[in-house]
C-alpha positions as CSV (number, residue, x, y, z in Angstrom):
1,M,7.8,39.1,26.0
2,A,8.8,36.9,23.1
3,T,12.0,37.8,21.3
4,R,11.7,38.3,17.5
5,K,13.6,35.4,16.0
6,K,14.5,34.1,12.5
7,T,11.8,31.8,11.2
8,E,12.1,28.8,8.9
9,Y,9.7,30.2,6.3
10,K,9.4,33.6,4.9
11,V,6.4,35.8,3.8
12,K,5.2,35.0,0.3
13,Q,6.8,31.5,0.5
14,Q,4.7,28.6,-0.8
15,I,4.4,25.7,1.6
16,V,2.5,22.4,2.0
17,Y,0.1,22.0,4.9
18,P,-0.8,18.3,4.4
19,S,-4.2,18.3,6.2
20,Q,-5.2,21.6,4.4
21,G,-3.4,21.9,1.0
22,V,-0.8,24.0,-0.6
23,G,-0.6,27.5,0.8
24,V,1.4,30.7,0.9
25,I,2.6,32.5,4.0
26,T,1.1,36.0,3.9
27,E,2.3,37.2,7.3
28,I,4.5,36.4,10.2
29,F,3.2,38.1,13.4
30,E,3.4,38.1,17.1
31,K,0.4,37.3,19.2
32,E,-0.2,36.9,23.0
33,F,-1.7,33.7,24.3
34,N,-2.1,32.8,27.9
35,G,0.0,35.8,28.9
36,E,2.9,34.8,26.6
37,K,3.7,36.2,23.2
38,S,4.5,33.8,20.3
39,L,5.2,34.1,16.6
40,Y,2.5,32.9,14.2
41,Y,2.4,32.1,10.5
42,K,-0.7,33.4,8.7
43,I,-1.2,31.0,5.8
44,Y,-3.6,31.4,2.9
45,I,-4.9,28.0,1.5
46,E,-6.2,28.6,-2.0
47,V,-8.0,25.3,-2.5
48,S,-10.4,26.1,0.3
49,D,-10.1,30.0,0.2
50,M,-9.2,29.8,3.9
51,V,-6.7,31.6,6.1
52,V,-5.1,29.7,9.0
53,M,-2.8,30.8,11.8
54,V,-0.2,28.4,13.0
55,P,2.3,28.9,15.8
56,V,5.8,29.0,14.4
57,N,7.1,26.5,17.0
58,H,4.4,24.0,16.1
59,A,4.6,24.2,12.3
60,N,6.8,21.1,12.0
61,D,4.5,19.1,14.3
62,L,1.6,19.8,11.9
63,G,3.6,18.5,9.0
64,I,4.1,21.9,7.4
65,R,7.0,21.8,4.9
66,P,8.4,23.6,1.9
67,I,7.5,22.6,-1.7
68,V,9.8,19.9,-2.9
69,E,12.4,20.2,-5.6
70,A,11.7,19.1,-9.2
71,K,13.7,15.9,-8.6
72,E,11.5,14.8,-5.7
73,A,8.3,15.7,-7.6
74,K,9.4,13.4,-10.5
75,K,10.1,10.6,-8.1
76,A,6.6,10.9,-6.7
77,L,5.1,10.8,-10.2
78,N,7.1,7.6,-10.9
79,L,5.9,6.1,-7.6
80,L,2.3,6.1,-9.0
81,S,3.1,3.4,-11.5
82,E,5.1,1.1,-9.3
83,D,3.9,-2.2,-7.8
84,F,2.7,-2.0,-4.3
85,E,1.7,-4.1,-1.3
86,P,-1.8,-5.8,-1.1
87,I,-4.7,-3.6,-0.1
88,T,-7.0,-4.6,2.8
89,S,-10.7,-4.8,1.9
90,D,-11.6,-3.4,5.3
91,W,-12.2,0.3,4.2
92,K,-12.1,1.6,7.8
93,L,-8.7,0.2,8.4
94,R,-7.6,1.3,4.9
95,Y,-8.9,4.8,5.6
96,Q,-7.0,5.1,8.9
97,M,-3.8,3.9,7.3
98,N,-4.0,6.5,4.5
99,L,-5.0,9.2,6.9
100,D,-1.9,8.5,8.9
101,L,0.1,8.8,5.7
102,L,-1.5,12.1,5.0
103,K,-0.6,13.4,8.4
104,K,3.1,12.5,7.7
105,G,2.7,14.6,4.6
106,T,5.7,13.8,2.5
107,I,5.1,14.0,-1.3
108,A,5.9,10.2,-1.5
109,D,3.2,9.5,1.2
110,I,0.7,11.6,-0.7
111,A,1.5,9.7,-3.9
112,K,1.0,6.4,-2.1
113,I,-2.5,7.5,-1.0
114,V,-3.5,8.5,-4.5
115,R,-2.1,5.2,-6.0
116,C,-3.8,3.0,-3.3
117,L,-7.2,4.6,-3.5
118,Y,-7.2,5.0,-7.3
119,N,-6.5,1.3,-7.8
120,R,-9.0,0.3,-5.1
121,S,-11.7,2.4,-6.9
122,K,-11.1,0.2,-10.0
123,I,-12.3,-2.8,-7.9
124,K,-15.2,-1.2,-6.1
125,E,-16.5,2.3,-5.6
126,L,-14.9,4.1,-2.6
127,P,-17.0,4.9,0.5
128,I,-17.7,8.7,0.8
129,Q,-15.0,9.3,3.4
130,E,-12.3,7.6,1.3
131,R,-13.5,9.4,-1.8
132,K,-13.0,12.7,0.0
133,L,-9.5,11.6,1.2
134,Y,-8.6,10.6,-2.3
135,D,-9.8,13.9,-3.8
136,S,-7.8,15.9,-1.2
137,A,-4.6,13.9,-1.7
138,R,-4.9,14.0,-5.5
139,K,-5.4,17.8,-5.4
140,L,-2.5,18.3,-3.1
141,L,-0.3,16.1,-5.3
142,I,-1.3,18.0,-8.4
143,D,-0.7,21.4,-6.8
144,E,2.7,20.6,-5.4
145,I,4.0,18.9,-8.6
146,S,2.7,21.8,-10.6
147,I,4.7,24.3,-8.6
148,A,7.8,22.1,-8.3
149,L,7.9,21.5,-12.1
150,G,6.6,24.8,-13.2
151,K,3.8,23.2,-15.2
152,D,0.1,24.0,-15.6
153,E,-2.2,22.0,-13.3
154,K,-4.1,20.5,-16.3
155,E,-0.8,19.2,-17.7
156,V,0.2,17.7,-14.3
157,E,-3.3,16.1,-14.0
158,G,-2.7,14.4,-17.3
159,M,0.8,13.2,-16.3
160,I,-0.7,11.7,-13.1
161,H,-3.4,9.9,-15.0
162,V,-0.8,8.3,-17.4
163,K,1.2,7.1,-14.5
164,L,-1.8,5.6,-12.8
165,E,-3.1,4.1,-16.1
166,P,0.0,3.3,-18.3
167,P,-1.2,2.3,-21.8
168,G,-1.2,-1.5,-22.0
169,A,0.2,-2.1,-18.5
170,A,-1.0,-4.9,-16.2
171,P,-2.7,-4.1,-12.9
172,K,-0.2,-2.9,-10.3
173,I,-1.7,-4.6,-7.3
174,K,0.2,-7.8,-6.4
175,R,-2.9,-9.4,-4.8
176,Q,-6.0,-8.5,-2.9
177,I,-6.5,-9.3,0.7
178,I,-10.1,-10.6,1.1
179,Q,-11.7,-10.3,4.5
180,D,-15.1,-11.1,5.8
181,D,-16.5,-7.6,5.4
182,D,-20.1,-7.5,4.4
183,D,-19.9,-3.8,3.6
184,D,-16.9,-4.1,1.2
185,D,-16.9,-7.4,-0.5
186,V,-15.0,-7.9,-3.7
187,F,-17.0,-9.5,-6.5
188,S,-16.5,-10.4,-10.2
189,M,-18.3,-8.2,-12.6
190,D,-17.9,-10.9,-15.3
191,D,-19.6,-13.5,-13.2
192,N,-22.6,-11.3,-12.4
193,D,-22.8,-10.0,-16.0
194,S,-22.7,-13.5,-17.5
195,K,-25.4,-14.6,-15.0
196,G,-27.5,-11.6,-15.8
197,R,-27.2,-12.1,-19.5
198,G,-28.2,-15.8,-19.1
199,D,-31.3,-14.8,-17.1
200,D,-32.3,-12.1,-19.6
201,D,-31.9,-14.5,-22.6
202,D,-34.2,-17.1,-20.9
203,D,-36.8,-14.4,-20.2
204,E,-36.6,-13.2,-23.8
205,D,-37.1,-16.8,-25.1
206,D,-40.1,-17.2,-22.7
207,D,-41.6,-14.0,-24.0
208,E,-41.2,-15.0,-27.6
209,D,-42.8,-18.4,-27.0
210,E,-45.7,-16.7,-25.3
211,E,-46.1,-14.2,-28.1
212,E,-46.1,-17.1,-30.7
213,S,-48.7,-19.0,-28.7
214,L,-51.0,-16.0,-28.5
215,E,-50.6,-15.3,-32.2
216,S,-51.4,-18.9,-33.0
217,R,-54.6,-18.9,-30.8
218,A,-55.7,-15.6,-32.5
219,E,-55.2,-17.1,-35.9
220,E,-57.3,-20.1,-35.0
221,E,-60.1,-18.0,-33.6
222,D,-60.2,-15.9,-36.7
223,F,-60.3,-19.0,-38.9
224,D,-63.2,-20.4,-36.8
225,E,-65.2,-17.2,-37.1
226,E,-64.7,-17.2,-40.9
227,D,-65.8,-20.8,-41.1
228,D,-69.0,-20.0,-39.1
229,D,-69.8,-17.1,-41.4
230,F,-69.3,-19.3,-44.4
231,N,-71.7,-21.9,-43.0
């Protein structure tokens, strides 16, 4: 029979469960599994309106941790506007790297995911899986910073946006790794736009010439008909 022991977290304490979101411990209870009794945390995750039960002795393995102090939250915010290493264009590799960061689950790791995928999305639209990962990491970051700083979520959302897009700042990516990846090529919008505009201009000129030619022929035909009537 399991002995009731002191746990790291308490009922009503807010925690971060990296793969799920910010949650609150609603109950600590004992449950029998395979003939042995163990302590469990019952955690309510607001973002998904879900309750999960986690064995107390496996909580750290799952990355569950307390909400950071205000100082750490501010560091994570500042991390969003710092320069960072090149990003691979292979989205599957990039996805796995960021997924591993999410599993580690520190607030700095979560901020790195948001920074990486936000800036990548400025180059090319993210694949669906990466978009979901970005949305999850961003929501997690907003929720934790909001609690740590005691600020409204909308206000924190604005703070994050300013850090990601500082007014007048140069792009934060040092350089882009280009790989032979047909599904995720990087291209220049300016080149395509200028080429498109040139083609459109030529088409418009051709249309105008054709319209003028048709009008000219119509005028000549009208003149010939009038001349026949006069005769």
